[in-house]
DRENTI-194076 format. One record per residue (C-alpha): chain; residue in one letter; y, x, z. Coordinates in nm, 2 decimals. Last residue first. Layout:
N
('A','A',(Y,X,Z))
...
END
This chain:
393
('A','P',(14.35,10.87,1.04))
('A','M',(14.05,10.84,0.81))
('A','V',(13.85,10.53,0.78))
('A','G',(13.48,10.54,0.70))
('A','R',(13.31,10.69,0.40))
('A','L',(12.96,10.65,0.55))
('A','G',(12.83,10.63,0.19))
('A','D',(12.90,10.26,0.19))
('A','E',(12.80,10.15,0.53))
('A','V',(13.12,10.23,0.72))
('A','K',(13.37,10.06,0.49))
('A','R',(13.10,9.80,0.42))
('A','G',(13.13,9.68,0.78))
('A','D',(13.49,9.58,0.76))
('A','E',(13.41,9.44,0.41))
('A','E',(13.22,9.16,0.58))
('A','R',(13.53,9.03,0.75))
('A','V',(13.65,9.03,1.11))
('A','E',(13.97,8.84,1.20))
('A','F',(14.20,8.98,1.46))
('A','R',(14.32,8.70,1.68))
('A','W',(14.63,8.76,1.90))
('A','G',(14.91,8.65,1.67))
('A','F',(15.10,8.46,1.95))
('A','E',(15.09,8.12,1.79))
('A','D',(14.72,8.13,1.74))
('A','P',(14.67,7.76,1.69))
('A','L',(14.41,7.61,1.92))
('A','K',(14.04,7.57,1.88))
('A','G',(14.01,7.92,1.74))
('A','L',(13.77,8.04,2.01))
('A','Q',(14.02,8.29,2.16))
('A','I',(14.31,8.04,2.14))
('A','G',(14.12,7.76,2.31))
('A','K',(13.98,8.00,2.56))
('A','L',(14.33,8.10,2.67))
('A','T',(14.46,7.74,2.66))
('A','S',(14.17,7.61,2.88))
('A','L',(14.20,7.91,3.11))
('A','L',(14.57,7.85,3.17))
('A','R',(14.52,7.48,3.23))
('A','L',(14.23,7.53,3.46))
('A','C',(14.40,7.80,3.66))
('A','V',(14.71,7.59,3.71))
('A','E',(14.52,7.28,3.83))
('A','G',(14.30,7.47,4.07))
('A','A',(13.94,7.56,4.00))
('A','D',(13.66,7.31,4.05))
('A','E',(13.36,7.37,4.27))
('A','V',(13.48,7.20,4.59))
('A','G',(13.20,7.23,4.86))
('A','D',(13.39,7.48,5.07))
('A','A',(13.76,7.42,5.04))
('A','I',(13.97,7.60,4.77))
('A','F',(14.27,7.82,4.87))
('A','T',(14.15,7.96,5.20))
('A','I',(14.30,8.27,5.37))
('A','T',(14.04,8.42,5.61))
('A','E',(14.07,8.64,5.92))
('A','E',(13.81,8.87,6.08))
('A','G',(13.81,9.08,6.40))
('A','Q',(13.66,8.81,6.61))
('A','K',(13.49,8.53,6.42))
('A','A',(13.57,8.23,6.20))
('A','S',(13.94,8.30,6.19))
('A','S',(14.18,8.08,5.99))
('A','V',(14.48,8.10,5.76))
('A','R',(14.55,7.84,5.50))
('A','G',(14.74,7.60,5.73))
('A','H',(14.97,7.87,5.87))
('A','G',(14.97,7.84,6.25))
('A','E',(15.03,8.21,6.32))
('A','R',(15.16,8.38,6.01))
('A','T',(15.25,8.72,6.16))
('A','K',(15.00,8.72,6.45))
('A','L',(14.69,8.55,6.30))
('A','L',(14.81,8.71,5.97))
('A','S',(14.71,9.05,6.11))
('A','Q',(14.94,9.32,5.98))
('A','S',(15.09,9.43,6.32))
('A','S',(14.73,9.47,6.44))
('A','S',(14.63,9.27,6.75))
('A','P',(14.40,9.05,6.55))
('A','D',(14.20,9.37,6.45))
('A','I',(14.13,9.34,6.08))
('A','R',(13.84,9.24,5.86))
('A','R',(14.00,9.06,5.57))
('A','T',(13.88,8.75,5.39))
('A','I',(14.02,8.60,5.08))
('A','S',(13.92,8.24,4.98))
('A','R',(13.80,8.03,4.70))
('A','I',(13.93,8.26,4.42))
('A','P',(13.93,8.11,4.08))
('A','V',(13.79,8.34,3.81))
('A','L',(13.99,8.37,3.48))
('A','G',(13.80,8.57,3.21))
('A','A',(13.55,8.78,3.40))
('A','A',(13.46,9.03,3.13))
('A','T',(13.81,9.06,2.99))
('A','G',(13.99,9.03,3.33))
('A','A',(14.20,8.79,3.54))
('A','A',(14.12,8.71,3.91))
('A','F',(14.26,8.39,4.05))
('A','V',(14.48,8.28,4.34))
('A','E',(14.61,7.93,4.40))
('A','S',(14.87,7.76,4.62))
('A','F',(15.02,8.09,4.71))
('A','D',(15.20,8.11,5.05))
('A','P',(14.89,8.25,5.23))
('A','I',(14.92,8.57,5.01))
('A','E',(15.26,8.66,5.14))
('A','S',(15.14,8.86,5.45))
('A','Y',(14.95,9.09,5.22))
('A','K',(15.28,9.18,5.05))
('A','I',(15.30,9.13,4.68))
('A','P',(15.51,9.40,4.50))
('A','R',(15.67,9.26,4.18))
('A','K',(15.59,9.11,3.84))
('A','E',(15.73,8.75,3.84))
('A','V',(15.64,8.49,3.58))
('A','K',(15.81,8.15,3.54))
('A','W',(15.67,7.85,3.38))
('A','G',(15.81,7.69,3.07))
('A','F',(15.46,7.63,2.92))
('A','S',(15.52,7.92,2.68))
('A','R',(15.60,8.14,2.98))
('A','A',(15.26,8.06,3.12))
('A','I',(15.09,8.15,2.79))
('A','E',(15.27,8.49,2.80))
('A','Q',(15.15,8.55,3.16))
('A','V',(14.80,8.45,3.07))
('A','S',(14.79,8.70,2.79))
('A','S',(14.92,8.98,3.02))
('A','S',(14.66,8.89,3.27))
('A','T',(14.39,8.91,3.01))
('A','V',(14.52,9.24,2.87))
('A','S',(14.52,9.39,3.22))
('A','D',(14.75,9.69,3.24))
('A','I',(14.55,9.90,3.49))
('A','V',(14.63,9.92,3.85))
('A','S',(14.77,10.21,4.07))
('A','T',(15.13,10.20,3.95))
('A','S',(15.18,9.87,4.11))
('A','D',(15.39,9.56,4.03))
('A','P',(15.15,9.29,4.14))
('A','V',(15.14,8.96,3.96))
('A','V',(15.31,8.63,4.06))
('A','L',(15.28,8.32,3.84))
('A','T',(15.56,8.07,3.91))
('A','V',(15.53,7.69,3.88))
('A','E',(15.82,7.45,3.94))
('A','D',(15.70,7.09,3.96))
('A','G',(15.75,7.09,4.34))
('A','H',(15.77,7.45,4.45))
('A','R',(15.45,7.62,4.35))
('A','A',(15.37,7.99,4.38))
('A','V',(15.05,8.09,4.20))
('A','G',(14.90,8.43,4.26))
('A','I',(14.74,8.66,3.99))
('A','F',(14.53,8.96,4.07))
('A','G',(14.37,9.17,3.79))
('A','S',(14.01,9.23,3.74))
('A','T',(13.68,9.41,3.84))
('A','S',(13.76,9.56,4.18))
('A','F',(14.04,9.31,4.24))
('A','E',(14.39,9.44,4.22))
('A','D',(14.68,9.61,4.41))
('A','V',(14.81,9.38,4.68))
('A','E',(15.05,9.53,4.93))
('A','E',(15.03,9.64,5.30))
('A','H',(14.73,9.88,5.30))
('A','K',(14.97,10.16,5.38))
('A','A',(14.91,10.43,5.12))
('A','S',(14.60,10.30,4.94))
('A','D',(14.76,9.98,4.82))
('A','L',(14.54,9.68,4.88))
('A','H',(14.21,9.64,4.70))
('A','L',(14.01,9.31,4.66))
('A','T',(13.64,9.26,4.63))
('A','I',(13.45,8.99,4.44))
('A','G',(13.15,8.75,4.49))
('A','Y',(13.16,8.77,4.87))
('A','G',(12.83,8.62,5.01))
('A','E',(12.73,8.90,5.25))
('A','A',(12.50,9.06,4.99))
('A','R',(12.80,9.05,4.75))
('A','A',(13.01,9.25,5.00))
('A','A',(12.74,9.52,5.02))
('A','D',(12.71,9.54,4.64))
('A','S',(13.09,9.55,4.61))
('A','W',(13.11,9.85,4.85))
('A','R',(12.82,10.03,4.69))
('A','L',(12.97,9.99,4.34))
('A','V',(13.33,10.09,4.43))
('A','P',(13.26,10.46,4.38))
('A','A',(13.16,10.39,4.02))
('A','Y',(13.48,10.21,3.92))
('A','N',(13.77,10.45,3.93))
('A','G',(13.56,10.74,3.80))
('A','G',(13.47,10.54,3.50))
('A','L',(13.83,10.56,3.37))
('A','K',(14.05,10.27,3.26))
('A','A',(14.38,10.42,3.35))
('A','N',(14.64,10.28,3.60))
('A','G',(14.43,10.38,3.90))
('A','T',(14.45,10.75,3.80))
('A','G',(14.67,10.89,4.08))
('A','R',(15.04,10.86,4.17))
('A','P',(14.92,10.68,4.49))
('A','A',(14.55,10.74,4.53))
('A','T',(14.28,10.52,4.39))
('A','R',(13.99,10.31,4.52))
('A','D',(14.07,10.34,4.89))
('A','F',(13.77,10.24,5.10))
('A','E',(13.74,10.10,5.45))
('A','D',(14.00,9.83,5.40))
('A','L',(13.82,9.65,5.12))
('A','I',(13.94,9.30,5.11))
('A','L',(13.67,9.04,5.06))
('A','A',(13.68,8.76,4.80))
('A','K',(13.50,8.43,4.79))
('A','V',(13.42,8.29,4.45))
('A','P',(13.53,7.96,4.28))
('A','H',(13.30,7.86,3.99))
('A','V',(13.36,7.97,3.63))
('A','G',(13.10,8.25,3.60))
('A','H',(13.15,8.60,3.74))
('A','Y',(13.07,8.80,3.42))
('A','V',(13.09,8.52,3.16))
('A','G',(12.82,8.51,2.88))
('A','T',(12.74,8.81,2.67))
('A','P',(12.64,8.94,2.33))
('A','V',(12.65,9.32,2.32))
('A','V',(12.87,9.57,2.13))
('A','F',(12.91,9.95,2.13))
('A','V',(13.20,10.14,2.00))
('A','A',(13.20,10.52,2.01))
('A','F',(13.47,10.80,2.02))
('A','V',(13.32,11.14,2.08))
('A','Y',(13.52,11.45,2.17))
('A','E',(13.48,11.81,2.06))
('A','E',(13.62,12.16,2.15))
('A','P',(13.63,12.11,2.53))
('A','P',(13.95,12.08,2.75))
('A','N',(13.94,12.34,3.03))
('A','L',(13.78,12.35,3.37))
('A','G',(13.54,12.62,3.26))
('A','L',(13.19,12.55,3.16))
('A','Q',(13.25,12.35,2.84))
('A','A',(12.97,12.22,2.62))
('A','S',(13.08,11.96,2.37))
('A','S',(13.12,11.59,2.44))
('A','G',(13.45,11.51,2.61))
('A','Y',(13.45,11.13,2.62))
('A','L',(13.58,10.81,2.46))
('A','Q',(13.43,10.46,2.49))
('A','P',(13.47,10.13,2.31))
('A','R',(13.28,9.85,2.46))
('A','I',(13.29,9.52,2.27))
('A','Y',(13.15,9.20,2.44))
('A','M',(13.04,8.94,2.19))
('A','A',(13.14,8.60,2.32))
('A','A',(13.02,8.28,2.50))
('A','G',(13.19,7.94,2.46))
('A','T',(12.84,7.81,2.37))
('A','A',(12.96,7.59,2.09))
('A','H',(13.10,7.88,1.90))
('A','P',(12.76,8.04,1.86))
('A','P',(12.72,8.39,2.01))
('A','V',(12.80,8.70,1.81))
('A','F',(12.47,8.87,1.76))
('A','G',(12.44,8.79,1.39))
('A','A',(12.77,8.97,1.34))
('A','N',(12.62,9.31,1.43))
('A','L',(12.75,9.50,1.13))
('A','A',(13.08,9.30,1.13))
('A','V',(13.13,9.35,1.51))
('A','A',(13.09,9.73,1.50))
('A','A',(13.30,9.75,1.18))
('A','R',(13.59,9.55,1.34))
('A','C',(13.58,9.76,1.65))
('A','A',(13.58,10.08,1.45))
('A','A',(13.86,9.97,1.21))
('A','L',(14.08,9.87,1.51))
('A','F',(14.02,10.20,1.69))
('A','V',(14.08,10.40,1.37))
('A','D',(14.40,10.21,1.30))
('A','E',(14.52,10.26,1.66))
('A','P',(14.47,10.64,1.65))
('A','V',(14.23,10.76,1.91))
('A','P',(14.42,10.97,2.16))
('A','P',(14.31,11.33,2.23))
('A','M',(14.17,11.38,2.59))
('A','S',(14.34,11.50,2.91))
('A','A',(14.20,11.22,3.13))
('A','V',(14.55,11.06,3.18))
('A','E',(14.63,11.09,2.81))
('A','A',(14.30,10.93,2.71))
('A','S',(14.37,10.64,2.95))
('A','H',(14.70,10.58,2.78))
('A','Q',(14.54,10.59,2.43))
('A','L',(14.27,10.35,2.56))
('A','R',(14.55,10.11,2.67))
('A','K',(14.71,10.13,2.32))
('A','A',(14.38,10.04,2.15))
('A','N',(14.31,9.76,2.40))
('A','R',(14.65,9.60,2.31))
('A','D',(14.57,9.62,1.94))
('A','A',(14.24,9.45,1.99))
('A','R',(14.40,9.13,2.11))
('A','F',(14.10,8.91,2.07))
('A','I',(13.85,8.99,1.80))
('A','S',(13.78,8.72,1.55))
('A','I',(13.47,8.58,1.38))
('A','T',(13.48,8.29,1.12))
('A','T',(13.24,8.02,1.00))
('A','D',(13.07,7.94,1.33))
('A','D',(13.17,7.57,1.28))
('A','P',(13.48,7.64,1.49))
('A','G',(13.55,8.01,1.54))
('A','R',(13.31,8.27,1.66))
('A','F',(13.44,8.51,1.93))
('A','A',(13.49,8.88,1.97))
('A','K',(13.57,9.04,2.30))
('A','L',(13.74,9.34,2.47))
('A','G',(13.65,9.61,2.71))
('A','E',(13.77,9.97,2.71))
('A','Y',(13.64,10.32,2.81))
('A','A',(13.75,10.66,2.94))
('A','Q',(13.58,10.99,2.98))
('A','Q',(13.62,11.33,3.13))
('A','G',(13.41,11.28,3.45))
('A','Y',(13.40,11.65,3.52))
('A','N',(13.03,11.73,3.48))
('A','L',(12.89,11.46,3.25))
('A','A',(13.20,11.39,3.04))
('A','P',(13.29,11.76,3.06))
('A','A',(12.98,11.84,2.85))
('A','M',(12.74,12.09,3.01))
('A','G',(12.43,11.87,2.94))
('A','H',(12.52,11.86,2.57))
('A','I',(12.54,11.50,2.43))
('A','R',(12.31,11.30,2.20))
('A','M',(12.38,10.93,2.27))
('A','F',(12.11,10.67,2.29))
('A','P',(12.17,10.34,2.11))
('A','D',(12.00,10.46,1.79))
('A','A',(12.13,10.25,1.49))
('A','V',(12.43,10.47,1.42))
('A','F',(12.71,10.35,1.19))
('A','K',(12.96,10.61,1.09))
('A','L',(13.34,10.63,1.11))
('A','P',(13.50,10.92,0.92))
('A','T',(13.56,11.23,1.14))
('A','W',(13.86,11.24,1.37))
('A','K',(14.11,11.51,1.30))
('A','G',(14.27,11.81,1.47))
('A','T',(14.06,12.04,1.26))
('A','T',(13.99,12.30,1.53))
('A','K',(14.02,12.05,1.82))
('A','S',(13.75,11.85,1.66))
('A','Y',(13.72,11.47,1.71))
('A','T',(13.40,11.28,1.65))
('A','S',(13.35,10.93,1.53))
('A','E',(13.08,10.67,1.62))
('A','I',(13.00,10.30,1.55))
('A','H',(12.71,10.11,1.71))
('A','G',(12.37,9.97,1.62))
('A','N',(12.17,9.67,1.52))
('A','V',(12.16,9.50,1.86))
('A','E',(11.98,9.57,2.19))
('A','R',(12.07,9.34,2.48))
('A','V',(12.26,9.46,2.79))
('A','K',(12.33,9.20,3.05))
('A','F',(12.57,8.92,3.14))
('A','G',(12.38,8.60,3.08))
('A','V',(12.30,8.45,2.74))
('A','N',(12.14,8.13,2.87))
('A','S',(12.22,7.85,2.62))
('A','W',(12.21,8.11,2.35))
('A','D',(11.84,8.18,2.41))
('A','I',(11.82,8.49,2.19))
('A','T',(11.58,8.56,1.90))
('A','N',(11.73,8.30,1.67))
('A','V',(12.01,8.52,1.55))
('A','P',(12.35,8.36,1.52))
('A','P',(12.44,8.25,1.16))
('A','P',(12.56,8.52,0.92))
('A','P',(12.94,8.57,0.90))
('A','F',(12.97,8.60,0.61))
('A','P',(12.79,8.41,0.33))
('A','A',(12.47,8.55,0.18))
('A','M',(12.50,8.71,-0.17))
END
């Protein structure tokens, strides 16, 4: 019998994986019935196309949620582990509640993710590349339902795809979106629902065309406090001599970022402080570093944050923080907070140390003192393959 995991396939240029969809062996599915109140045994499906009724609430009312997590090969490519899958399981349960769907039990979620990775193990990138297998669990109302009521059936599926890093590791410029509010106060911003992301696409595409690699949202009520980046969480670094404090927004309109949470725990292990509190826009210039934290992005250093705002506005930094060294204005009606000068391609000291430790744990280069790695074994795939018996809740 061949050893597990198998070596990476030779059909992919692993030095240039990129962030795009590649076809793999297949995915995992389970179906929930309101009648039985149970999820069906997990099954492996080779066809990447989903069969769904055209009147399903997922297509008509946006009743869906999804997750994102990663699997990595360990040193010498002899092991594969999924990073913090239990946290993603809990977050999907929260999103399901927000979108009026039945929660996926944690043991079913973990078994499905492990099976999806095990049965596509050859597509997990080599350890030396630092790349990963992206895992995309999804949950949606799948049976026909005309009225605005919960449907009879729901599908839980787990897809996987080998990927590089979404934004890369070089500093990017950020643009604040004042013209568009992503989520409403007391709305759905704290759940990972597709409806929170699709409306942002045209705004982020327009920003990208102007040279901004990422967009930032302020609170929808007053546009005075930081919420999150369109693709990831916001982390600011406050330094006072040797004292380092990570500051993250305390907002009910943002998702509970697993990457941000991990970085916060790593920071505490360094003896650094962590503050979760409202962050005023006017406070941003006081940070020595800012970076975005997310599963797809990892940690992305922010070169600068630009806002298009009337200089006479009471929120304009040209008025409230006049003379601050980080604040400048290249043209009328626009102000920029700069953290990393143009031409400098390295992240800040704090970001680099946190990212190095995070990646070291994910890739098995450092001891997993937090218990974050969930190892994948060959039998995880056999539970699905052997007669499609699966895992029952």
